[in-house]
C-alpha positions as CSV (number, residue, x, y, z in Angstrom):
1,X,0.0,0.0,0.0
2,X,2.9,2.4,0.8
3,X,4.5,1.7,-2.5
4,X,1.3,2.3,-4.4
5,X,0.8,5.5,-2.4
6,X,4.3,6.7,-3.4
7,X,3.6,5.9,-7.0
8,X,0.4,7.9,-6.9
9,X,2.1,10.8,-5.2
10,X,4.9,10.7,-7.8
11,X,2.5,10.7,-10.7
12,X,0.6,13.6,-9.3
13,X,3.8,15.6,-8.6
14,X,5.0,15.0,-12.2
15,X,1.7,16.1,-13.7
16,X,1.9,19.3,-11.7
17,X,5.5,19.9,-12.9
18,X,4.4,19.2,-16.5
19,X,1.5,21.7,-16.1
20,X,3.9,24.3,-14.8
21,X,6.4,23.7,-17.7
22,X,3.5,23.9,-20.2
23,X,2.3,27.2,-18.7
24,X,5.8,28.7,-18.8
25,X,6.3,27.6,-22.4
26,X,3.0,29.1,-23.5
27,X,3.7,32.4,-21.7
28,X,7.2,32.5,-23.2
29,X,5.8,31.9,-26.7
30,X,3.2,34.6,-26.3
31,X,5.8,37.0,-25.0
32,X,8.2,36.3,-27.8
33,X,5.5,36.6,-30.5
34,X,3.4,39.5,-29.2
35,X,4.3,41.4,-26.0
36,X,8.1,41.3,-26.2
37,X,8.3,42.2,-22.6
38,X,11.0,39.7,-21.5
39,X,12.1,37.9,-24.7
40,X,12.7,41.1,-26.7
41,X,15.4,39.6,-29.0
42,X,13.8,36.1,-29.6
43,X,12.9,35.4,-33.2
44,X,9.2,34.7,-34.0
45,X,10.2,31.2,-35.1
46,X,11.5,30.3,-31.7
47,X,8.5,32.0,-30.1
48,X,6.1,30.0,-32.2
49,X,8.0,26.8,-31.4
50,X,7.7,27.5,-27.6
51,X,4.0,28.2,-27.9
52,X,3.3,25.1,-30.0
53,X,5.4,22.9,-27.7
54,X,3.6,24.2,-24.6
55,X,0.2,23.7,-26.2
56,X,1.2,20.1,-27.2
57,X,1.4,19.3,-23.5
58,X,-2.3,20.0,-23.0
59,X,-3.7,16.6,-24.4
60,X,-1.3,14.6,-22.1
61,X,-2.3,16.7,-19.1
62,X,-6.0,16.3,-20.0
63,X,-5.5,12.5,-20.1
64,X,-3.6,12.4,-16.8
65,X,-6.1,14.7,-14.9
66,X,-9.1,12.8,-16.4
67,X,-7.8,9.5,-15.2
68,X,-7.1,11.0,-11.8
69,X,-10.6,12.4,-11.5
70,X,-12.0,9.0,-12.6
71,X,-9.9,7.2,-10.0
72,X,-11.8,5.3,-7.3
73,X,-12.3,6.8,-3.8
74,X,-10.0,4.3,-2.2
75,X,-7.1,5.4,-4.4
76,X,-7.8,9.1,-3.6
77,X,-8.0,8.3,0.1
78,X,-4.7,6.4,-0.2
79,X,-3.0,9.3,-2.0
80,X,-4.1,11.5,0.9
81,X,-2.7,9.1,3.5
82,X,-6.1,8.4,5.0
83,X,-7.7,5.1,5.8
84,X,-11.1,4.1,4.5
85,X,-13.6,4.3,7.4
86,X,-15.7,1.3,8.5
87,X,-19.2,2.4,9.3
88,X,-21.0,0.7,12.1
89,X,-23.9,0.0,9.8
90,X,-23.9,-0.4,6.0
91,X,-25.4,2.6,4.2
92,X,-28.7,2.3,2.5
93,X,-27.1,3.2,-0.8
94,X,-23.8,1.9,-1.9
95,X,-21.1,4.6,-2.2
96,X,-17.4,4.9,-2.3
97,X,-16.4,7.0,0.7
98,X,-13.4,8.6,2.2
99,X,-12.8,10.3,5.5
100,X,-11.9,14.0,5.0
101,X,-12.5,17.3,6.8
102,X,-16.2,17.2,5.8
103,X,-16.7,13.9,7.5
104,X,-17.5,10.9,5.4
105,X,-17.0,12.1,1.8
106,X,-19.1,10.5,-0.9
107,X,-18.1,12.5,-3.9
108,X,-16.5,15.7,-5.0
109,X,-16.6,17.7,-8.2
110,X,-14.5,20.5,-9.6
111,X,-14.3,22.6,-12.8
112,X,-13.5,21.0,-16.1
113,X,-9.8,21.4,-17.1
114,X,-10.9,22.9,-20.5
115,X,-12.8,25.7,-18.6
116,X,-9.8,26.4,-16.5
117,X,-7.6,26.7,-19.5
118,X,-10.1,29.0,-21.3
119,X,-10.3,31.2,-18.2
120,X,-6.5,31.4,-18.0
121,X,-6.3,32.3,-21.7
122,X,-8.9,35.1,-21.3
123,X,-7.3,36.6,-18.2
124,X,-3.8,36.4,-19.8
125,X,-5.3,38.2,-22.9
126,X,-6.6,41.0,-20.7
127,X,-3.3,41.3,-18.9
128,X,-1.5,41.4,-22.3
129,X,-3.8,44.2,-23.4
130,X,-3.0,46.2,-20.3
131,X,0.7,45.7,-20.8
132,X,0.5,46.8,-24.4
133,X,-1.4,49.9,-23.7
134,X,0.7,51.0,-20.7
135,X,4.2,49.9,-21.4
136,X,5.0,48.1,-24.7
137,X,3.3,50.2,-27.4
138,X,4.2,47.7,-30.2
139,X,0.7,47.6,-31.8
140,X,-0.8,50.7,-30.2
141,X,1.8,53.5,-30.2
142,X,-0.4,56.1,-28.6
143,X,-0.4,56.3,-24.8
144,X,-3.8,55.8,-23.1
145,X,-5.5,58.7,-21.4
146,X,-8.6,59.2,-19.3
147,X,-11.0,56.3,-19.3
148,X,-8.7,54.2,-21.6
149,X,-5.9,54.4,-19.0
150,X,-8.2,53.3,-16.3
151,X,-9.3,50.4,-18.5
152,X,-5.6,49.5,-19.2
153,X,-4.7,49.4,-15.5
154,X,-7.8,47.4,-14.6
155,X,-7.0,44.9,-17.3
156,X,-3.5,44.5,-16.1
157,X,-4.4,44.1,-12.4
158,X,-7.4,41.9,-12.9
159,X,-5.7,39.9,-15.6
160,X,-2.6,39.3,-13.3
161,X,-4.9,38.2,-10.5
162,X,-6.7,35.9,-12.9
163,X,-3.4,34.4,-14.1
164,X,-2.3,33.7,-10.6
165,X,-5.7,32.2,-9.7
166,X,-5.8,30.1,-12.9
167,X,-2.3,28.6,-12.4
168,X,-3.2,27.9,-8.7
169,X,-6.4,26.1,-9.8
170,X,-4.5,24.0,-12.3
171,X,-1.8,23.0,-9.9
172,X,-3.9,22.7,-6.7
173,X,-7.5,22.0,-7.8
174,X,-10.2,22.7,-5.3
175,X,-13.5,20.8,-5.3
176,X,-16.5,23.1,-6.0
177,X,-19.1,20.6,-4.7
178,X,-18.4,18.1,-1.9
179,X,-21.0,15.5,-1.1
180,X,-20.5,14.2,2.4
181,X,-22.2,12.6,5.4
182,X,-22.5,16.0,7.2
183,X,-24.0,17.8,4.2
184,X,-23.4,19.5,0.9
185,X,-20.3,21.8,0.8
186,X,-20.3,24.5,-1.9
187,X,-17.2,26.5,-2.8
188,X,-18.8,28.9,-5.3
189,X,-18.5,32.3,-3.6
190,X,-15.0,32.9,-5.2
191,X,-12.3,35.5,-4.3
192,X,-10.6,33.0,-2.0
193,X,-13.6,32.8,0.4
194,X,-14.2,29.6,2.3
195,X,-17.0,27.4,1.2
196,X,-20.2,26.8,3.1
197,X,-21.6,23.4,4.3
198,X,-25.3,23.1,4.1
199,X,-26.6,20.3,6.5
200,X,-28.9,17.8,4.8
201,X,-31.6,18.7,7.3
202,X,-31.6,22.3,5.9
203,X,-32.3,21.1,2.4
204,X,-36.0,20.6,1.7
205,X,-35.9,19.5,-1.9
206,X,-33.3,18.8,-4.7
207,X,-34.0,18.8,-8.4
208,X,-32.3,19.1,-11.7
209,X,-33.4,22.2,-13.6
210,X,-32.5,24.6,-16.4
211,X,-31.4,28.2,-16.2
212,X,-31.0,30.9,-18.9
213,X,-27.4,31.5,-20.1
214,X,-25.8,34.7,-21.2
215,X,-25.8,33.5,-24.8
216,X,-29.6,33.1,-24.8
217,X,-29.7,29.3,-24.4
218,X,-30.4,27.3,-21.3
219,X,-27.9,25.5,-19.0
220,X,-28.3,22.5,-16.7
221,X,-28.4,23.5,-13.0
222,X,-29.0,22.1,-9.6
223,X,-31.8,23.6,-7.6
224,X,-31.8,23.4,-3.8
225,X,-34.7,24.6,-1.7
226,X,-33.5,25.5,1.8
227,X,-35.2,25.8,5.1
228,X,-36.2,29.5,5.6
229,X,-34.3,29.6,8.9
230,X,-31.0,28.6,7.3
231,X,-28.7,31.6,7.2
232,X,-27.2,32.3,3.8
233,X,-24.4,34.9,3.3
234,X,-25.1,37.7,0.8
235,X,-22.1,37.1,-1.4
236,X,-22.9,33.4,-1.5
237,X,-26.5,34.2,-2.5
238,X,-25.2,36.2,-5.5
239,X,-22.9,33.4,-6.6
240,X,-25.6,30.8,-6.3
241,X,-28.3,32.9,-7.8
242,X,-30.5,32.5,-4.7
243,X,-34.1,33.5,-4.8
244,X,-36.6,33.1,-2.0
245,X,-34.7,30.3,-0.3
246,X,-33.8,28.5,-3.6
247,X,-30.2,28.1,-4.7
248,X,-29.7,27.6,-8.5
249,X,-26.1,26.3,-9.2
250,X,-24.9,26.0,-12.8
251,X,-23.3,22.6,-13.5
252,X,-22.2,22.8,-17.1
253,X,-18.7,23.7,-16.2
254,X,-18.2,20.8,-13.7
255,X,-16.1,17.7,-14.5
256,X,-19.0,15.3,-14.4
257,X,-22.4,15.1,-16.2
258,X,-25.2,17.1,-14.4
259,X,-27.3,13.9,-14.3
260,X,-24.7,11.9,-12.4
261,X,-24.0,14.8,-10.0
262,X,-27.7,15.1,-9.3
263,X,-28.1,11.4,-8.7
264,X,-25.2,11.3,-6.3
265,X,-26.4,14.3,-4.3
266,X,-30.1,13.2,-4.3
267,X,-29.1,9.7,-3.1
268,X,-27.0,11.1,-0.3
269,X,-29.7,13.5,0.7
270,X,-32.3,10.7,0.8
271,X,-30.0,8.6,2.9
272,X,-28.7,11.1,5.4
273,X,-31.5,13.8,5.6
274,X,-33.6,11.7,8.0
275,X,-30.6,11.1,10.3
276,X,-29.4,14.7,10.5
């Protein structure tokens, strides 16, 4: 078991190193081709090669992270150095469970890797725009004034924060939804805020629904109707689109199908809600 744990730890460490190398190569290629902030004297051929080689790492990383997310709960528990708990009575529904800070964890879901990469690219683009307007002036010679200068600084600062957050989410992924014996933990408020655990007893109903998207279509979402007495932070309410005690959580960006997430959450709620 110790040998297997060491192999899992080594594979995870190597995937993080590979992700870091890919990010560095992509940023170096973008700088050599466009921004010319650090690699001022690098030829476009070398810049293009760096960018392409960095992007070629993405399929391998996708395969590694997908296999890691599909790993069984015992493997994840072993990689964390925990022992699988032995409940006093068998659960009504059959789950793979691990003991973590949330109690007996049944499942956890995070953002899709593709969404993380898209977010990182978008924020890096905003940061590059800010750098171009304020310092580089390769494509836009005129210096920004007034509102454009404010926009340039905002792009640079918010883009830099987004790059740091994006790299952190790639190297140290954090679950967005944690289904556990104690309740449902949601990490959706953002800006580094701690997630909130909703006890099963505070959830009155769960259903799979649809919500309008910014593009005019409709997205799969999870609807939770909470007990009116359950306190809900204001920022959390905005993030979850709360309305009259109902939380509507978009699920199209999570790394599992909405149907499977709903089935797992509903089964856990049906099992543990009468006991909480």
